C-alpha positions as a LaTeX table, in Angstrom:
\begin{tabular}{lrrr}
\hline
Residue & $x$ (\AA) & $y$ (\AA) & $z$ (\AA) \\
\hline
Unk1 & 7.75 & $-55.73$ & 90.29 \\
Unk2 & 9.67 & $-52.63$ & 91.34 \\
Unk3 & 11.44 & $-50.17$ & 89.06 \\
Unk4 & 14.66 & $-48.27$ & 89.82 \\
Unk5 & 16.37 & $-45.24$ & 88.29 \\
Unk6 & 19.50 & $-45.50$ & 86.15 \\
Unk7 & 21.02 & $-42.71$ & 88.26 \\
Unk8 & 20.47 & $-44.41$ & 91.59 \\
Unk9 & 19.02 & $-41.52$ & 93.60 \\
Unk10 & 15.25 & $-41.86$ & 93.09 \\
Unk11 & 12.97 & $-44.17$ & 95.09 \\
Unk12 & 11.88 & $-47.48$ & 93.58 \\
Unk13 & 8.34 & $-47.37$ & 92.17 \\
Unk14 & 5.61 & $-49.76$ & 91.07 \\
Unk15 & 4.36 & $-49.96$ & 87.48 \\
Unk16 & 1.53 & $-47.43$ & 87.86 \\
Unk17 & 3.83 & $-44.72$ & 89.15 \\
Unk18 & 6.51 & $-45.48$ & 86.56 \\
Unk19 & 3.89 & $-45.25$ & 83.81 \\
Unk20 & 2.77 & $-41.81$ & 85.00 \\
Unk21 & 6.17 & $-40.45$ & 86.04 \\
Unk22 & 8.22 & $-41.01$ & 82.88 \\
Unk23 & 11.57 & $-39.51$ & 83.83 \\
Unk24 & 12.81 & $-40.26$ & 87.35 \\
Unk25 & 13.19 & $-37.24$ & 89.67 \\
Unk26 & 16.99 & $-37.69$ & 89.68 \\
Unk27 & 17.01 & $-37.33$ & 85.88 \\
Unk28 & 17.42 & $-41.05$ & 85.26 \\
Unk29 & 15.28 & $-43.58$ & 83.40 \\
Unk30 & 13.34 & $-46.34$ & 85.10 \\
Unk31 & 14.26 & $-50.00$ & 84.56 \\
Unk32 & 12.95 & $-53.14$ & 86.28 \\
Unk33 & 14.77 & $-54.12$ & 89.46 \\
Unk34 & 14.88 & $-57.66$ & 88.01 \\
Unk35 & 13.74 & $-59.07$ & 84.67 \\
Unk36 & 11.51 & $-62.11$ & 84.23 \\
Unk37 & 13.39 & $-65.01$ & 82.64 \\
Unk38 & 11.83 & $-67.65$ & 80.39 \\
Unk39 & 13.28 & $-71.11$ & 79.81 \\
Unk40 & 13.81 & $-72.45$ & 76.28 \\
Unk41 & 11.07 & $-74.98$ & 76.98 \\
Unk42 & 8.64 & $-72.23$ & 77.94 \\
Unk43 & 9.51 & $-70.10$ & 74.91 \\
Unk44 & 9.18 & $-73.17$ & 72.67 \\
Unk45 & 5.66 & $-73.76$ & 74.02 \\
Unk46 & 4.62 & $-70.36$ & 72.63 \\
Unk47 & 5.06 & $-71.37$ & 68.98 \\
Unk48 & 1.95 & $-70.67$ & 66.95 \\
Unk49 & 0.34 & $-68.36$ & 69.50 \\
Unk50 & $-1.56$ & $-65.32$ & 68.20 \\
Unk51 & 0.42 & $-62.10$ & 68.71 \\
Unk52 & $-1.84$ & $-60.86$ & 71.50 \\
Unk53 & $-1.41$ & $-64.06$ & 73.53 \\
Unk54 & 2.37 & $-63.94$ & 73.07 \\
Unk55 & 2.34 & $-60.29$ & 74.13 \\
Unk56 & 0.41 & $-61.16$ & 77.26 \\
Unk57 & 2.84 & $-63.93$ & 78.25 \\
Unk58 & 5.86 & $-61.65$ & 77.87 \\
Unk59 & 4.49 & $-58.40$ & 79.27 \\
Unk60 & 2.19 & $-59.42$ & 82.09 \\
Unk61 & 5.01 & $-59.99$ & 84.63 \\
Unk62 & 5.84 & $-56.28$ & 84.27 \\
Unk63 & 2.30 & $-55.08$ & 85.10 \\
Unk64 & 0.61 & $-57.84$ & 87.12 \\
Unk65 & 0.66 & $-55.95$ & 90.41 \\
Unk66 & $-1.15$ & $-52.99$ & 88.82 \\
Unk67 & $-3.58$ & $-54.41$ & 86.24 \\
Unk68 & $-5.94$ & $-57.41$ & 86.49 \\
Unk69 & $-5.29$ & $-60.17$ & 83.97 \\
Unk70 & $-8.62$ & $-59.82$ & 82.15 \\
Unk71 & $-8.21$ & $-56.05$ & 81.84 \\
Unk72 & $-4.72$ & $-56.34$ & 80.37 \\
Unk73 & $-5.87$ & $-58.99$ & 77.88 \\
Unk74 & $-8.66$ & $-56.61$ & 76.77 \\
Unk75 & $-6.16$ & $-53.79$ & 76.21 \\
Unk76 & $-3.92$ & $-56.04$ & 74.13 \\
Unk77 & $-6.81$ & $-57.38$ & 72.05 \\
Unk78 & $-8.03$ & $-53.84$ & 71.30 \\
Unk79 & $-4.52$ & $-52.57$ & 70.55 \\
Unk80 & $-3.54$ & $-55.17$ & 67.98 \\
Unk81 & $-7.01$ & $-55.58$ & 66.44 \\
Unk82 & $-6.36$ & $-52.13$ & 64.90 \\
Unk83 & $-3.40$ & $-53.45$ & 62.87 \\
Unk84 & $-3.94$ & $-54.05$ & 59.16 \\
Unk85 & $-2.34$ & $-57.52$ & 59.02 \\
Unk86 & $-3.60$ & $-60.51$ & 60.97 \\
Unk87 & $-0.03$ & $-61.56$ & 61.81 \\
Unk88 & 0.46 & $-58.05$ & 63.31 \\
Unk89 & 4.21 & $-58.14$ & 62.54 \\
Unk90 & 4.58 & $-60.21$ & 59.33 \\
Unk91 & 7.97 & $-61.36$ & 58.04 \\
Unk92 & 9.02 & $-60.83$ & 54.42 \\
Unk93 & 11.99 & $-62.73$ & 52.97 \\
Unk94 & 14.60 & $-60.76$ & 51.00 \\
Unk95 & 17.21 & $-63.47$ & 50.49 \\
Unk96 & 18.46 & $-66.75$ & 51.91 \\
Unk97 & 18.13 & $-66.37$ & 55.68 \\
Unk98 & 17.49 & $-62.61$ & 55.36 \\
Unk99 & 14.19 & $-61.09$ & 56.42 \\
Unk100 & 12.33 & $-57.86$ & 57.09 \\
Unk101 & 9.83 & $-57.83$ & 59.94 \\
Unk102 & 7.11 & $-55.35$ & 58.97 \\
Unk103 & 6.36 & $-53.23$ & 62.02 \\
Unk104 & 4.36 & $-50.62$ & 60.09 \\
Unk105 & 0.96 & $-52.30$ & 59.87 \\
Unk106 & $-0.51$ & $-50.25$ & 62.72 \\
Unk107 & $-2.80$ & $-47.20$ & 62.41 \\
Unk108 & 0.02 & $-44.67$ & 61.85 \\
Unk109 & 2.29 & $-46.86$ & 59.71 \\
Unk110 & 5.32 & $-47.03$ & 62.04 \\
Unk111 & 6.73 & $-49.35$ & 64.69 \\
Unk112 & 5.80 & $-46.84$ & 67.38 \\
Unk113 & 2.20 & $-48.12$ & 67.16 \\
Unk114 & 3.15 & $-51.35$ & 68.93 \\
Unk115 & 3.77 & $-49.45$ & 72.14 \\
Unk116 & 1.84 & $-46.22$ & 71.83 \\
Unk117 & $-1.58$ & $-47.70$ & 70.96 \\
Unk118 & $-1.21$ & $-49.73$ & 74.15 \\
Unk119 & 0.20 & $-46.83$ & 76.17 \\
Unk120 & $-2.93$ & $-44.73$ & 75.63 \\
Unk121 & $-5.08$ & $-47.53$ & 77.04 \\
Unk122 & $-2.73$ & $-48.04$ & 80.00 \\
Unk123 & $-2.81$ & $-44.33$ & 80.82 \\
Unk124 & $-6.58$ & $-44.08$ & 80.62 \\
Unk125 & $-7.01$ & $-47.13$ & 82.86 \\
Unk126 & $-4.65$ & $-45.87$ & 85.56 \\
Unk127 & $-5.87$ & $-42.25$ & 85.45 \\
Unk128 & $-9.51$ & $-43.34$ & 85.66 \\
Unk129 & $-8.65$ & $-45.55$ & 88.61 \\
Unk130 & $-6.91$ & $-42.65$ & 90.36 \\
Unk131 & $-9.34$ & $-39.98$ & 89.17 \\
Unk132 & $-6.39$ & $-37.88$ & 87.95 \\
Unk133 & $-5.68$ & $-35.83$ & 84.84 \\
Unk134 & $-2.41$ & $-35.96$ & 82.90 \\
Unk135 & $-0.79$ & $-33.57$ & 80.47 \\
Unk136 & 1.33 & $-35.52$ & 78.01 \\
Unk137 & 4.36 & $-33.66$ & 76.70 \\
Unk138 & 6.30 & $-35.50$ & 74.03 \\
Unk139 & 8.98 & $-34.84$ & 71.43 \\
Unk140 & 9.02 & $-36.51$ & 68.04 \\
Unk141 & 11.49 & $-36.81$ & 65.19 \\
Unk142 & 8.57 & $-37.90$ & 63.03 \\
Unk143 & 6.76 & $-41.11$ & 64.01 \\
Unk144 & 6.30 & $-41.03$ & 67.78 \\
Unk145 & 4.02 & $-38.00$ & 67.57 \\
Unk146 & 1.38 & $-39.43$ & 65.27 \\
Unk147 & 1.36 & $-42.79$ & 67.08 \\
Unk148 & 1.02 & $-41.06$ & 70.47 \\
Unk149 & $-1.77$ & $-38.81$ & 69.23 \\
Unk150 & $-3.63$ & $-41.76$ & 67.71 \\
Unk151 & $-3.20$ & $-43.75$ & 70.92 \\
Unk152 & $-4.26$ & $-40.93$ & 73.26 \\
Unk153 & $-6.75$ & $-38.77$ & 71.37 \\
Unk154 & $-9.73$ & $-40.66$ & 72.78 \\
Unk155 & $-8.35$ & $-40.70$ & 76.33 \\
Unk156 & $-10.77$ & $-39.01$ & 78.70 \\
Unk157 & $-8.15$ & $-38.00$ & 81.26 \\
Unk158 & $-5.36$ & $-36.76$ & 78.97 \\
Unk159 & $-4.31$ & $-33.64$ & 77.09 \\
Unk160 & $-1.47$ & $-34.27$ & 74.65 \\
Unk161 & 1.13 & $-31.75$ & 73.46 \\
Unk162 & 3.59 & $-33.03$ & 70.84 \\
Unk163 & 6.69 & $-31.04$ & 69.88 \\
Unk164 & 8.23 & $-31.65$ & 66.45 \\
Unk165 & 11.13 & $-29.83$ & 64.75 \\
Unk166 & 9.66 & $-27.25$ & 62.36 \\
Unk167 & 10.14 & $-28.23$ & 58.68 \\
Unk168 & 12.31 & $-31.22$ & 59.66 \\
Unk169 & 9.81 & $-34.05$ & 59.39 \\
Unk170 & 8.33 & $-35.42$ & 56.17 \\
Unk171 & 5.04 & $-33.95$ & 54.98 \\
Unk172 & 3.21 & $-37.22$ & 55.58 \\
Unk173 & 4.62 & $-37.42$ & 59.12 \\
Unk174 & 3.55 & $-33.83$ & 59.83 \\
Unk175 & 0.05 & $-34.24$ & 58.43 \\
Unk176 & $-0.52$ & $-37.45$ & 60.37 \\
Unk177 & $-0.13$ & $-35.35$ & 63.52 \\
Unk178 & $-1.57$ & $-31.99$ & 62.54 \\
Unk179 & $-4.78$ & $-33.22$ & 60.93 \\
Unk180 & $-6.04$ & $-34.76$ & 64.18 \\
Unk181 & $-8.27$ & $-31.97$ & 65.44 \\
Unk182 & $-9.42$ & $-33.24$ & 68.83 \\
Unk183 & $-9.87$ & $-30.73$ & 71.66 \\
Unk184 & $-7.20$ & $-32.50$ & 73.71 \\
Unk185 & $-4.62$ & $-32.66$ & 70.87 \\
Unk186 & $-2.03$ & $-29.90$ & 70.45 \\
Unk187 & 0.82 & $-29.93$ & 67.92 \\
Unk188 & 3.75 & $-27.56$ & 68.40 \\
Unk189 & 6.39 & $-26.99$ & 65.72 \\
Unk190 & 9.65 & $-25.88$ & 67.36 \\
Unk191 & 12.13 & $-23.72$ & 65.46 \\
Unk192 & 14.98 & $-26.11$ & 66.18 \\
Unk193 & 15.90 & $-29.79$ & 65.84 \\
Unk194 & 14.68 & $-32.94$ & 67.56 \\
Unk195 & 17.33 & $-32.76$ & 70.27 \\
Unk196 & 16.01 & $-29.28$ & 71.17 \\
Unk197 & 12.49 & $-30.72$ & 71.49 \\
Unk198 & 13.69 & $-33.68$ & 73.54 \\
Unk199 & 15.74 & $-31.48$ & 75.86 \\
Unk200 & 12.72 & $-29.22$ & 76.46 \\
Unk201 & 10.61 & $-32.24$ & 77.41 \\
Unk202 & 13.23 & $-33.61$ & 79.82 \\
Unk203 & 13.73 & $-30.22$ & 81.48 \\
Unk204 & 9.96 & $-29.80$ & 81.87 \\
Unk205 & 9.74 & $-33.11$ & 83.71 \\
Unk206 & 12.39 & $-31.81$ & 86.08 \\
Unk207 & 10.28 & $-28.75$ & 86.94 \\
Unk208 & 6.51 & $-29.08$ & 86.45 \\
Unk209 & 5.59 & $-25.88$ & 88.28 \\
Unk210 & 4.23 & $-24.38$ & 85.04 \\
Unk211 & 1.17 & $-26.65$ & 85.48 \\
Unk212 & 0.39 & $-25.00$ & 88.81 \\
Unk213 & $-0.04$ & $-28.32$ & 90.61 \\
Unk214 & $-3.35$ & $-28.98$ & 88.78 \\
Unk215 & $-2.14$ & $-31.90$ & 86.66 \\
Unk216 & 0.80 & $-34.26$ & 86.35 \\
Unk217 & 3.10 & $-34.43$ & 83.34 \\
Unk218 & 3.22 & $-37.83$ & 81.60 \\
Unk219 & 5.68 & $-39.13$ & 79.00 \\
Unk220 & 5.10 & $-40.89$ & 75.69 \\
Unk221 & 8.70 & $-40.82$ & 74.50 \\
Unk222 & 10.74 & $-43.98$ & 74.91 \\
Unk223 & 11.94 & $-42.69$ & 78.27 \\
Unk224 & 8.62 & $-44.22$ & 79.41 \\
Unk225 & 9.28 & $-47.83$ & 80.40 \\
Unk226 & 5.94 & $-49.01$ & 78.95 \\
Unk227 & 7.25 & $-48.16$ & 75.47 \\
Unk228 & 10.25 & $-50.47$ & 75.85 \\
Unk229 & 8.17 & $-53.22$ & 77.43 \\
Unk230 & 5.83 & $-53.50$ & 74.43 \\
Unk231 & 8.69 & $-53.61$ & 71.92 \\
Unk232 & 10.30 & $-56.69$ & 73.51 \\
Unk233 & 7.46 & $-58.85$ & 72.20 \\
Unk234 & 8.20 & $-58.71$ & 68.49 \\
Unk235 & 11.71 & $-60.08$ & 68.95 \\
Unk236 & 10.17 & $-63.24$ & 70.42 \\
Unk237 & 7.53 & $-63.21$ & 67.67 \\
Unk238 & 10.15 & $-63.18$ & 64.87 \\
Unk239 & 12.32 & $-65.80$ & 66.52 \\
Unk240 & 9.43 & $-68.23$ & 67.03 \\
Unk241 & 8.37 & $-67.80$ & 63.39 \\
Unk242 & 11.85 & $-68.74$ & 62.11 \\
Unk243 & 12.73 & $-71.72$ & 64.28 \\
Unk244 & 13.56 & $-70.16$ & 67.62 \\
Unk245 & 14.37 & $-70.76$ & 70.35 \\
Unk246 & 16.15 & $-73.83$ & 68.94 \\
Unk247 & 18.27 & $-71.59$ & 66.74 \\
Unk248 & 19.72 & $-68.18$ & 67.50 \\
Unk249 & 18.70 & $-65.01$ & 65.64 \\
Unk250 & 20.41 & $-61.78$ & 64.57 \\
Unk251 & 18.57 & $-58.46$ & 64.31 \\
Unk252 & 19.41 & $-55.21$ & 62.57 \\
Unk253 & 17.61 & $-52.23$ & 64.06 \\
Unk254 & 17.35 & $-48.72$ & 62.56 \\
Unk255 & 17.69 & $-46.60$ & 65.67 \\
Unk256 & 18.38 & $-43.08$ & 66.84 \\
Unk257 & 17.16 & $-43.05$ & 70.42 \\
Unk258 & 18.27 & $-46.64$ & 71.18 \\
Unk259 & 14.86 & $-47.68$ & 72.54 \\
Unk260 & 13.93 & $-50.25$ & 69.89 \\
Unk261 & 17.27 & $-52.05$ & 69.99 \\
Unk262 & 17.39 & $-51.90$ & 73.79 \\
Unk263 & 14.17 & $-53.95$ & 73.72 \\
Unk264 & 16.09 & $-56.60$ & 71.75 \\
Unk265 & 18.85 & $-56.56$ & 74.35 \\
Unk266 & 16.22 & $-57.16$ & 77.04 \\
Unk267 & 14.67 & $-60.00$ & 75.02 \\
Unk268 & 18.06 & $-61.73$ & 75.09 \\
Unk269 & 18.39 & $-61.17$ & 78.84 \\
Unk270 & 14.93 & $-62.67$ & 79.29 \\
Unk271 & 16.03 & $-65.92$ & 77.64 \\
Unk272 & 15.63 & $-65.48$ & 73.87 \\
Unk273 & 18.69 & $-66.76$ & 71.95 \\
Unk274 & 20.04 & $-63.70$ & 70.07 \\
Unk275 & 23.59 & $-63.82$ & 68.73 \\
Unk276 & 23.92 & $-60.31$ & 67.29 \\
Unk277 & 22.23 & $-56.91$ & 67.44 \\
Unk278 & 23.21 & $-54.42$ & 64.72 \\
Unk279 & 22.82 & $-50.72$ & 65.50 \\
Unk280 & 21.88 & $-49.12$ & 62.16 \\
Unk281 & 22.26 & $-45.33$ & 62.07 \\
Unk282 & 22.34 & $-42.55$ & 59.51 \\
Unk283 & 24.81 & $-39.65$ & 59.33 \\
Unk284 & 23.88 & $-38.77$ & 62.93 \\
Unk285 & 26.07 & $-41.63$ & 64.07 \\
Unk286 & 26.89 & $-41.09$ & 67.74 \\
Unk287 & 25.87 & $-44.69$ & 68.56 \\
Unk288 & 28.01 & $-46.11$ & 65.76 \\
Unk289 & 31.01 & $-44.05$ & 66.83 \\
Unk290 & 30.67 & $-45.33$ & 70.37 \\
Unk291 & 30.12 & $-48.97$ & 69.44 \\
Unk292 & 32.91 & $-49.05$ & 66.85 \\
Unk293 & 35.47 & $-46.94$ & 68.71 \\
Unk294 & 34.37 & $-46.44$ & 72.34 \\
Unk295 & 33.93 & $-42.70$ & 71.94 \\
Unk296 & 30.67 & $-41.00$ & 72.86 \\
Unk297 & 30.77 & $-37.49$ & 71.44 \\
Unk298 & 28.02 & $-35.20$ & 70.19 \\
Unk299 & 28.44 & $-33.67$ & 66.74 \\
Unk300 & 26.28 & $-31.16$ & 64.87 \\
Unk301 & 22.89 & $-32.69$ & 64.06 \\
Unk302 & 22.37 & $-33.22$ & 60.31 \\
Unk303 & 19.09 & $-33.31$ & 58.38 \\
Unk304 & 18.79 & $-36.54$ & 56.35 \\
Unk305 & 16.36 & $-38.58$ & 54.26 \\
Unk306 & 15.69 & $-40.68$ & 57.39 \\
Unk307 & 14.40 & $-37.95$ & 59.74 \\
Unk308 & 13.15 & $-40.29$ & 62.46 \\
Unk309 & 16.81 & $-41.03$ & 63.22 \\
Unk310 & 18.01 & $-37.43$ & 63.12 \\
Unk311 & 18.93 & $-37.62$ & 66.78 \\
Unk312 & 22.25 & $-36.96$ & 68.50 \\
Unk313 & 21.32 & $-37.47$ & 72.15 \\
Unk314 & 20.19 & $-41.11$ & 72.42 \\
Unk315 & 18.17 & $-41.14$ & 75.62 \\
Unk316 & 17.76 & $-44.90$ & 76.00 \\
Unk317 & 21.47 & $-45.54$ & 75.67 \\
Unk318 & 21.59 & $-44.61$ & 79.35 \\
Unk319 & 19.71 & $-47.82$ & 80.14 \\
Unk320 & 22.44 & $-49.91$ & 78.50 \\
Unk321 & 25.19 & $-47.90$ & 80.20 \\
Unk322 & 23.50 & $-48.68$ & 83.52 \\
Unk323 & 23.92 & $-52.41$ & 82.90 \\
Unk324 & 27.46 & $-52.03$ & 81.53 \\
Unk325 & 28.41 & $-50.28$ & 84.78 \\
Unk326 & 27.03 & $-53.04$ & 86.96 \\
Unk327 & 23.87 & $-51.00$ & 87.68 \\
Unk328 & 25.91 & $-48.34$ & 89.46 \\
Unk329 & 23.64 & $-45.29$ & 89.10 \\
Unk330 & 26.16 & $-42.78$ & 90.41 \\
Unk331 & 28.77 & $-43.94$ & 87.88 \\
Unk332 & 26.22 & $-43.45$ & 85.08 \\
Unk333 & 25.31 & $-40.01$ & 86.38 \\
Unk334 & 28.96 & $-38.94$ & 86.43 \\
Unk335 & 29.58 & $-40.32$ & 82.93 \\
Unk336 & 26.60 & $-38.48$ & 81.42 \\
Unk337 & 27.46 & $-35.25$ & 83.18 \\
Unk338 & 30.91 & $-35.48$ & 81.61 \\
Unk339 & 29.37 & $-36.36$ & 78.22 \\
Unk340 & 27.47 & $-33.06$ & 78.29 \\
Unk341 & 30.84 & $-31.26$ & 78.39 \\
Unk342 & 32.76 & $-33.26$ & 75.79 \\
Unk343 & 33.70 & $-36.72$ & 74.47 \\
Unk344 & 33.73 & $-39.65$ & 76.91 \\
Unk345 & 34.72 & $-43.32$ & 76.82 \\
Unk346 & 34.04 & $-46.19$ & 79.19 \\
Unk347 & 36.52 & $-48.73$ & 80.56 \\
Unk348 & 37.78 & $-51.00$ & 77.80 \\
Unk349 & 36.47 & $-54.18$ & 79.41 \\
Unk350 & 32.98 & $-52.71$ & 79.66 \\
Unk351 & 33.06 & $-51.67$ & 76.01 \\
Unk352 & 34.30 & $-55.11$ & 74.93 \\
Unk353 & 31.43 & $-56.67$ & 76.87 \\
Unk354 & 28.98 & $-54.63$ & 74.78 \\
Unk355 & 30.77 & $-55.60$ & 71.56 \\
Unk356 & 30.12 & $-59.29$ & 72.22 \\
Unk357 & 26.50 & $-58.64$ & 71.22 \\
Unk358 & 26.41 & $-55.32$ & 69.38 \\
Unk359 & 27.79 & $-54.26$ & 66.01 \\
Unk360 & 27.03 & $-51.00$ & 64.22 \\
Unk361 & 27.10 & $-49.18$ & 60.90 \\
Unk362 & 26.40 & $-45.63$ & 59.74 \\
Unk363 & 24.69 & $-45.30$ & 56.35 \\
Unk364 & 24.58 & $-42.00$ & 54.48 \\
Unk365 & 21.79 & $-40.80$ & 52.18 \\
Unk366 & 23.54 & $-41.99$ & 49.01 \\
Unk367 & 23.91 & $-45.54$ & 50.33 \\
Unk368 & 20.35 & $-45.44$ & 51.68 \\
Unk369 & 18.97 & $-44.60$ & 48.23 \\
Unk370 & 21.18 & $-47.23$ & 46.59 \\
Unk371 & 19.79 & $-49.86$ & 48.98 \\
Unk372 & 16.18 & $-48.85$ & 48.30 \\
Unk373 & 16.83 & $-49.20$ & 44.58 \\
Unk374 & 18.81 & $-52.45$ & 44.89 \\
Unk375 & 16.24 & $-54.26$ & 47.03 \\
Unk376 & 13.38 & $-53.15$ & 44.77 \\
Unk377 & 15.22 & $-54.34$ & 41.66 \\
Unk378 & 15.99 & $-57.69$ & 43.31 \\
Unk379 & 12.63 & $-58.34$ & 44.97 \\
Unk380 & 10.08 & $-55.72$ & 43.86 \\
Unk381 & 9.91 & $-54.86$ & 47.54 \\
Unk382 & 9.92 & $-51.22$ & 48.56 \\
Unk383 & 11.82 & $-50.13$ & 51.67 \\
Unk384 & 11.41 & $-46.87$ & 53.50 \\
Unk385 & 14.75 & $-45.07$ & 54.11 \\
Unk386 & 15.03 & $-46.18$ & 57.77 \\
Unk387 & 14.49 & $-49.84$ & 56.93 \\
Unk388 & 16.92 & $-49.47$ & 54.02 \\
Unk389 & 19.56 & $-48.32$ & 56.50 \\
Unk390 & 18.77 & $-51.40$ & 58.58 \\
Unk391 & 19.19 & $-53.71$ & 55.58 \\
Unk392 & 22.46 & $-52.08$ & 54.51 \\
Unk393 & 23.83 & $-52.29$ & 58.06 \\
Unk394 & 22.73 & $-55.94$ & 58.35 \\
Unk395 & 24.60 & $-56.84$ & 55.18 \\
Unk396 & 27.68 & $-54.88$ & 56.26 \\
Unk397 & 27.91 & $-56.28$ & 59.80 \\
Unk398 & 26.57 & $-59.82$ & 59.48 \\
Unk399 & 28.71 & $-62.29$ & 61.41 \\
Unk400 & 27.22 & $-65.64$ & 60.36 \\
Unk401 & 25.16 & $-66.31$ & 57.21 \\
Unk402 & 23.71 & $-69.47$ & 58.76 \\
Unk403 & 21.95 & $-67.43$ & 61.44 \\
Unk404 & 18.73 & $-65.70$ & 60.27 \\
Unk405 & 19.20 & $-61.95$ & 59.99 \\
Unk406 & 16.02 & $-59.97$ & 60.61 \\
Unk407 & 15.87 & $-56.24$ & 59.87 \\
Unk408 & 13.17 & $-54.34$ & 61.70 \\
Unk409 & 10.99 & $-52.60$ & 59.11 \\
Unk410 & 10.19 & $-49.50$ & 61.09 \\
Unk411 & 8.00 & $-47.42$ & 58.75 \\
Unk412 & 5.84 & $-47.61$ & 55.63 \\
Unk413 & 7.59 & $-46.28$ & 52.48 \\
Unk414 & 4.62 & $-44.00$ & 51.72 \\
Unk415 & 5.70 & $-41.81$ & 54.65 \\
Unk416 & 8.91 & $-40.89$ & 52.81 \\
Unk417 & 8.17 & $-40.40$ & 49.10 \\
Unk418 & 11.12 & $-38.01$ & 48.66 \\
Unk419 & 13.59 & $-40.78$ & 49.52 \\
Unk420 & 11.92 & $-43.14$ & 47.04 \\
Unk421 & 12.15 & $-40.50$ & 44.32 \\
Unk422 & 15.77 & $-39.76$ & 45.16 \\
Unk423 & 16.60 & $-43.45$ & 44.86 \\
Unk424 & 15.84 & $-43.19$ & 41.14 \\
Unk425 & 12.78 & $-45.45$ & 41.24 \\
Unk426 & 9.64 & $-44.34$ & 39.43 \\
Unk427 & 7.31 & $-46.38$ & 41.61 \\
Unk428 & 5.10 & $-44.26$ & 43.86 \\
Unk429 & 4.34 & $-45.67$ & 47.30 \\
Unk430 & 0.64 & $-45.22$ & 48.05 \\
Unk431 & $-0.89$ & $-44.47$ & 51.40 \\
Unk432 & $-3.31$ & $-47.14$ & 52.69 \\
Unk433 & $-7.03$ & $-46.58$ & 52.21 \\
Unk434 & $-7.61$ & $-45.12$ & 55.69 \\
Unk435 & $-5.13$ & $-42.33$ & 54.87 \\
Unk436 & $-5.94$ & $-41.80$ & 51.20 \\
Unk437 & $-7.35$ & $-38.30$ & 51.85 \\
Unk438 & $-4.51$ & $-37.20$ & 54.17 \\
Unk439 & $-3.43$ & $-34.31$ & 51.91 \\
Unk440 & $-6.96$ & $-32.92$ & 51.80 \\
Unk441 & $-7.51$ & $-32.82$ & 55.58 \\
Unk442 & $-7.42$ & $-29.60$ & 57.56 \\
Unk443 & $-4.18$ & $-29.01$ & 59.50 \\
Unk444 & $-3.78$ & $-27.35$ & 62.88 \\
Unk445 & $-0.49$ & $-26.62$ & 64.62 \\
Unk446 & 1.38 & $-23.79$ & 66.31 \\
Unk447 & 4.92 & $-22.69$ & 65.45 \\
Unk448 & 6.93 & $-21.59$ & 68.49 \\
Unk449 & 10.48 & $-20.42$ & 69.10 \\
Unk450 & 13.05 & $-22.76$ & 70.60 \\
Unk451 & 12.31 & $-21.42$ & 74.08 \\
Unk452 & 11.24 & $-23.65$ & 76.97 \\
Unk453 & 9.46 & $-20.89$ & 78.90 \\
Unk454 & 7.37 & $-19.96$ & 75.86 \\
Unk455 & 6.40 & $-23.58$ & 75.23 \\
Unk456 & 5.51 & $-24.15$ & 78.88 \\
Unk457 & 3.39 & $-21.02$ & 78.89 \\
Unk458 & 1.53 & $-22.29$ & 75.79 \\
Unk459 & 0.85 & $-25.64$ & 77.47 \\
Unk460 & $-0.26$ & $-23.98$ & 80.72 \\
Unk461 & $-2.83$ & $-21.92$ & 78.81 \\
Unk462 & $-4.19$ & $-24.63$ & 76.52 \\
Unk463 & $-4.72$ & $-27.82$ & 78.49 \\
Unk464 & $-8.34$ & $-28.70$ & 79.17 \\
Unk465 & $-8.67$ & $-27.48$ & 82.76 \\
Unk466 & $-6.31$ & $-24.52$ & 82.53 \\
\hline
\end{tabular}
């Protein structure tokens, strides 16, 4: 399988190169030249499969030219054996035909584990094969960082540098990153917001001269195709558990960077019957404003109780725009260049095509807290603020009550105790046993100014072979 850039000016690559390259040299994101497609009969035959076997069936077409079958099965077995629930992504019922899929049973208690625990193994395999070293540079709004560090800290051929916005992630999120003290793990707190961190990462991929040609830069953010690939699986998993593919499903997805919901869009294109995808956002609602009114315009970034979605530049949205524009990379490039200068819209017929599948809602902190409280009082089930936004958006946007609505439960509530307290509940979400001593562990991180040159200089001086 070959992969092409959303901006149309970079050469097509195989999986290995896409894994290691991250951002395309023309500034675009890699997508498959063509997607595998599964028949309803084939999907139906997967009912009852363990998660790892289902994951193999769905993902192997994306990697088969690069990784032997037995090796990929081993990676998947090791990845999902580390999850704390045998179902890997269990479903919890909230109401008639309303569900939460728990995606926080991995080592770092967030949905990012599904992709990033696998990504570390993929990177180590490919780098060992090539006898190369990679410097990972990633930005996090809270959860990506800890999952990436957990997935890569044992990698022999990797140094990892994670940028997070200083004092703008929860304490649990910060400590999950900064208490990992491996020699190849470096946490950097940037005096800015997530978009500043993300921009710094993207610009560094465009010019890697600060590494002096001694190592390649690799991506763990959802600009890396391998992240999206792994997230497609749990849409199939939920559907098969609730009667699919013989009935359609609807999903509500808390999202800031559009990667998780884009995986659902791909699942539909690959043959899974999905009737509706709900974009659930917080006050940083650029995706909602586009999907509800065809206006893509950046506003001032706001700090909320759902920090993992405090994002205004949704990188993966470019992948959807690429499809909406008939895979015309130059049209996407022009649109995004204009978006950097001010508000943009797309042709009405393209926007209406997106609206056939997508709905959206923006949920503020007050409504988030009200939903946490309401669901707990109804079910004695505790939602984290991101999942609460997903549930509220699902209930606001639902088109058909006869179609199962599944909200993606993206994080464990113990990661966001302030939101639980603010909801008025007295229940205290407890960290799982393997994190019980998190607040006693030694922390290590470096605070740096919002300055790309300074950050690049820090990385150049601190990676293993510098």
